[in-house]
C-alpha positions in Angstrom: -24.5 204.4 77.4 -28.0 205.8 77.1 -29.7 207.7 79.8 -33.4 208.7 79.9 -33.2 211.4 82.6 -30.4 213.9 82.9 -29.8 216.8 85.3 -26.9 219.3 84.9 -25.4 221.4 87.7 -22.6 224.0 87.5 -21.8 227.6 86.5 -22.0 229.6 83.3 -20.2 226.9 81.4 -23.1 224.5 82.1 -25.8 227.1 81.9 -24.7 227.8 78.4 -23.5 231.4 78.5 -22.0 232.4 75.2 -24.5 230.4 73.2 -27.2 233.0 73.2 -30.5 232.4 71.2 -32.5 235.1 69.4 -34.9 235.3 72.3 -32.1 236.1 74.8 -32.0 232.8 76.5 -28.9 230.6 76.4 -28.5 227.0 75.2 -25.1 225.4 75.7 -23.4 222.0 75.7 -25.7 220.4 78.3 -28.7 221.3 76.1 -26.9 219.8 73.2 -26.2 216.6 75.2 -29.9 216.3 76.1 -30.7 216.7 72.4 -28.2 214.0 71.4 -29.6 211.6 74.0 -33.1 212.3 72.7 -32.1 211.7 69.1 -30.6 208.4 70.0 -33.8 207.3 71.9 -36.9 209.4 71.4 -37.8 212.9 72.7 -40.6 211.5 74.8 -38.2 209.1 76.5 -35.6 211.6 77.7 -36.2 214.2 80.4 -33.7 217.0 81.2 -33.1 219.6 83.9 -30.4 222.3 84.1 -29.9 223.9 87.5 -26.6 225.7 86.6 -26.3 229.4 87.3 -23.6 231.7 86.0 -21.0 233.2 88.3 -21.2 230.4 90.9 -18.1 229.2 92.7 -17.8 225.5 93.5 -19.1 226.0 97.1 -22.5 227.5 96.1 -22.8 225.0 93.3 -22.6 222.1 95.8 -24.6 223.9 98.5 -27.5 225.2 96.3 -27.7 222.7 93.3 -26.4 219.3 94.3 -29.2 218.1 96.6 -31.8 219.7 94.4 -30.5 217.7 91.4 -30.3 214.5 93.4 -33.9 215.0 94.5 -35.0 214.9 90.9 -33.8 211.2 90.8 -32.2 211.4 87.3 -30.2 208.5 85.9 -27.2 210.8 85.3 -26.0 214.1 86.8 -23.3 216.2 85.0 -21.1 218.0 87.4 -18.6 220.8 86.7 -17.3 223.6 88.9 -14.2 225.5 90.0 -13.8 227.7 87.0 -14.9 230.8 89.0 -12.7 229.8 91.9 -9.7 229.7 89.6 -10.3 233.3 88.4 -10.2 234.8 92.0 -6.9 236.3 93.3 -6.5 233.4 95.7 -7.8 229.9 95.2 -7.9 227.4 98.1 -6.9 224.5 95.8 -7.1 221.7 98.3 -10.5 222.8 99.6 -11.9 223.1 96.1 -10.6 219.6 95.1 -12.0 218.2 98.4 -15.5 219.6 97.9 -15.5 218.4 94.2 -14.5 214.9 95.4 -17.2 214.9 98.1 -19.9 215.9 95.5 -18.9 213.1 93.1 -19.1 210.5 95.9 -22.4 212.0 97.1 -24.0 211.5 93.7 -22.5 208.0 93.4 -23.9 207.1 96.8 -27.4 207.7 95.5 -26.8 205.2 92.6 -26.8 208.1 90.0 -24.2 208.0 87.3 -21.7 211.0 87.4 -20.8 212.8 84.2 -17.7 214.7 85.5 -16.4 217.4 83.3 -13.4 219.7 83.3 -14.2 223.1 81.7 -12.8 224.3 78.4 -9.5 226.2 78.8 -9.7 229.9 77.8 -6.4 230.9 79.3 -4.5 231.4 76.0 -6.8 234.4 75.4 -7.0 236.0 78.9 -4.9 238.4 80.8 -2.9 236.5 83.4 -3.7 233.3 81.5 -0.7 231.4 82.6 -1.6 231.7 86.2 -5.1 230.4 85.6 -3.9 227.7 83.3 -1.5 226.3 86.0 -4.4 226.3 88.6 -6.6 224.4 86.1 -3.9 221.8 85.4 -3.4 221.2 89.1 -7.1 220.9 89.9 -7.7 218.5 87.0 -4.8 216.3 88.0 -5.9 216.3 91.6 -9.3 214.8 90.5 -8.1 212.3 87.9 -8.4 209.3 90.2 -12.2 209.8 90.3 -12.3 208.9 86.6 -11.6 205.3 87.4 -14.5 204.8 89.7 -17.5 202.8 88.8 -20.4 205.0 87.8 -18.2 207.9 86.7 -17.6 209.2 83.2 -14.9 211.8 83.0 -14.7 214.3 80.0 -11.5 216.3 80.1 -12.3 219.4 78.1 -9.5 221.3 79.7 -7.0 219.0 77.9 -8.8 219.4 74.5 -6.2 221.6 72.8 -8.3 222.1 69.7 -11.0 223.7 71.9 -8.6 226.5 72.8 -8.9 227.9 69.3 -10.4 231.4 69.2 -13.1 230.2 66.8 -14.8 228.4 69.7 -14.9 231.4 72.1 -17.4 234.3 72.4 -16.4 238.0 72.4 -15.5 238.0 76.1 -13.0 235.2 75.5 -14.1 233.6 78.8 -17.2 231.8 77.6 -17.6 229.4 74.7 -19.7 230.3 71.7 -22.2 228.0 70.0 -19.4 226.2 68.1 -17.5 225.6 71.4 -20.6 224.4 73.2 -21.3 222.0 70.4 -17.8 220.6 70.5 -18.0 220.0 74.3 -21.3 218.2 73.7 -19.5 216.1 71.1 -16.8 215.2 73.6 -19.5 214.2 76.1 -21.6 212.2 73.7 -18.6 210.4 72.4 -17.5 209.5 75.9 -21.0 208.1 76.5 -21.0 206.1 73.2 -23.8 208.2 71.8 -23.7 209.3 68.1 -23.0 213.0 67.5 -25.5 214.5 65.1 -23.8 215.4 61.8 -25.9 218.5 61.4 -24.0 220.1 64.4 -21.0 220.4 62.1 -18.5 219.6 64.8 -16.2 217.5 62.6 -16.4 220.1 59.8 -15.3 223.0 62.0 -12.5 220.9 63.6 -11.1 220.1 60.2 -11.1 223.8 59.1 -7.9 226.0 59.5 -7.5 227.5 63.0 -8.6 231.0 63.7 -6.4 234.1 64.0 -4.2 234.7 67.0 -6.2 236.4 69.8 -5.4 240.0 70.7 -6.7 241.9 73.6 -7.5 245.5 72.6 -8.4 248.5 74.7 -12.0 248.0 73.7 -11.8 244.4 75.0 -10.5 245.6 78.4 -13.2 248.3 78.6 -16.1 246.1 77.7 -15.2 242.9 79.5 -12.3 243.0 81.8 -13.1 246.2 83.7 -16.8 245.3 84.4 -15.5 241.9 85.7 -13.1 243.6 88.0 -15.8 245.9 89.2 -18.0 243.0 90.2 -15.2 241.4 92.1 -14.5 244.6 94.0 -18.1 245.1 95.0 -18.8 241.5 95.8 -21.4 241.1 93.0 -21.8 238.2 90.6 -23.2 237.9 87.1 -25.6 235.3 88.6 -27.1 237.5 91.3 -30.9 237.2 91.2 -30.9 234.5 88.6 -32.8 231.3 88.9 -32.1 228.0 87.2 -33.3 228.0 83.6 -34.8 224.4 83.7 -35.2 223.4 87.4 -37.3 220.3 86.8 -37.0 217.3 84.5 -38.9 218.0 81.3 -39.2 216.2 78.0 -36.6 217.2 75.4 -38.0 219.0 72.4 -36.1 218.2 69.3 -37.4 221.4 67.6 -35.3 223.3 70.2 -32.1 223.0 68.0 
């Protein structure tokens, strides 16, 4: 399934946090997917936009990004959200599932293909991970029926147990690193029937021995957990003041790898 225009909406997972480039920008799985589409066609024939912003809960993703992405009139929109909702003390699960469902139908109503993703599962490495894991399982199961709809491709990264290996996660253990983002992109391209570039090394990494068991040290809590708690207590977000990194459909440059 080859698309020539692709827009991505979501939070840090889709923005690409954890896959930082030397210039300080982030890449991520959606950028990899755009590259894979371009390699299978030609860079001039594929245009790509990414409206995702880190820290966004599902409501703001739908309210701020959905209609903007639809207005670009792409052939496919990738949609993921709810990860930040799961990390809050309370999660209105039925409301989150309902808003997710409405967004998928809204995209389909416009004749745009929906690339629906569940996020990768970091809970084996996080404090209170079992609580967040249970929420993620319930949310994913609540949306499984959408996968059978015409015009929807569902990629269940949450169920990809290999992706839980610490090798795929950045130092904060909440965001994927470059290897993790490449693996998610591989899952997506495979679901679309598009070849995964061998130079990404996804198969090679997957075949290697698993990484060491994750341990959360005092340094980890000081550098990552406490600042996160501080933002929650003060109502701040890591995405405050940030704009979409690629708000319009632009040709994909293959030299961006």
